[in-house]
N, C-alpha and C positions, 0 to 999 in steps of 0.2 A: 182484282183490281181498286184504288183506290181515281180518287181525281184530285183536282191544282186546280184554281183561277187561273185565270189568263197572268193578272202579274207575283205571281209564286213563281210558274213557265215563267215566264219574262228574267224574274229576278235566277234562274234558275237554268235555262239553257241559255242565258247572253241576250238576247237574241230580246230590242224592243217591241213592243208588243204589237204596232204598226206593220213586221215581218212577221208578224207568228198570224193577225189578222189575214196577213196577203195568201199566206199561206195557208189559210183553209178555204179561201173565194177561188183558191188551183186546187183545192179540192187533194190537198197532198200532202192535210191534216184534218180534222175531225172536232169539234166541237160535241159534250154529250148533253147541255147544255148551262142556264145562267144561275150565277149566289148574284140576288141583285140585277145590275145591273154588268155585271161579269160573268166574262164566255167561262169556262169550263172545261176543263179535258181531262179526260186521264190521261195516269201515268204513263201509258206508254209513248203516252205521244213526247215528251222525251226525247224518245234513241230512236222517233223516229224522224226528230230535227234534228237528232247530231246522227243520221241517215242522210237526209239531209244539206248535212257539212259536211257531212266525207263526199256525197255524189256531187256538188257544188265545186269541190276544190278539183274534183280530179276533171270534171271538165263538163260534166253532163249537163243538158239543160234541164229546165226542171219541169217540161212533158216531159224528158227520159226517165227519172224520179220521181216521178207519180205514173209511169206507166208501169213500175216494180213494189211498186207500194199498193197496199191490198185493204178494207176497205174496215178488214186488222187490228190493224197496223202492222200485220206480218212483210218483211221481204217476199219479192219472187222475185231474187236474184238474177240476172239474168248471165251468166257464164259465160258467153261468148261475147258478152257487150263486156263483161270486165277487161275480158283478157288482151282481148281490141286494142282499150282502154290502157291499158298498165305498160303493152307494147310499146304504146303512141309516147307514155311518156318514157321508158327507158330511150326510148331515139330520142327524146327532145335532153332526158339528163349528161345524156353519149354528147347532142350538138354543147352543149350549154357546161362541160368539160373543156371542148374543145377551146371552146370559148374563150372558158377563164381563163387554162391554157397558153393561151395564145395571148392575153393582156400585161402574164402576174411577165412571162413571158418581154417581151415588150416592154414595158415598164424596168425590166431587172437589162436589157438588153446593155450589154458594150459597146454594140458595134456604131462607126460611127454614125450608120446609116442602115433602118432596119431591111432594105432593099440589100443589102451584101449578107446579110447571116443569116444562112441556111436553114438556121430552124426552126427561125422567123416565119423563112417561106414553103418551107413544108409545114407549119403552123393555120398561111393562112391559105395554104388548098386547101389542110381537110375541112376546114371551114367551109370555104369555097363549095367542093365535093356536097356538105351537107345541107348550104344552103340550094343547092343545084335540084336533087332529090327530092326536099320542099317542099318546091316551087313546081316538078315535076308530078305530084300526086298529089297538088291540089288542082292542079292542069286536069289531070285524070277523073280525078273525082264530078268536077266543075262540069266535064267533056261524058259523061255521067247522072247524070240532070236532066231528067224532063225536060 
């Protein structure tokens, strides 16, 4: 494995050096030394940064992501957590598609009033059920907290 200084790592990853230093403080990545005043990192840190970005996009907290990284930069992926998150994302995608359809129909609907359009009313009910289900999930999760 080679070494890369923080400015090159910043350029390759697209992350500001301040973010890289923050990730190091949070023990998400680890420097291997210094080249003058610049921190140096093993080249596998670039892959770790990509994994961190994916985890954040998937909605994992930095603490959750940190628990999936080993000291040697390998991933210890919790498959159950990933499956659960993938299912949450799939449900959210369904909700967003329903909202998109509702908005598109409302924009194109030729009914004088949307309250008179059966398709629009059906889409509203679907969106409302999704919202009620989301609220129930949030309150159930909150009730389970110690």
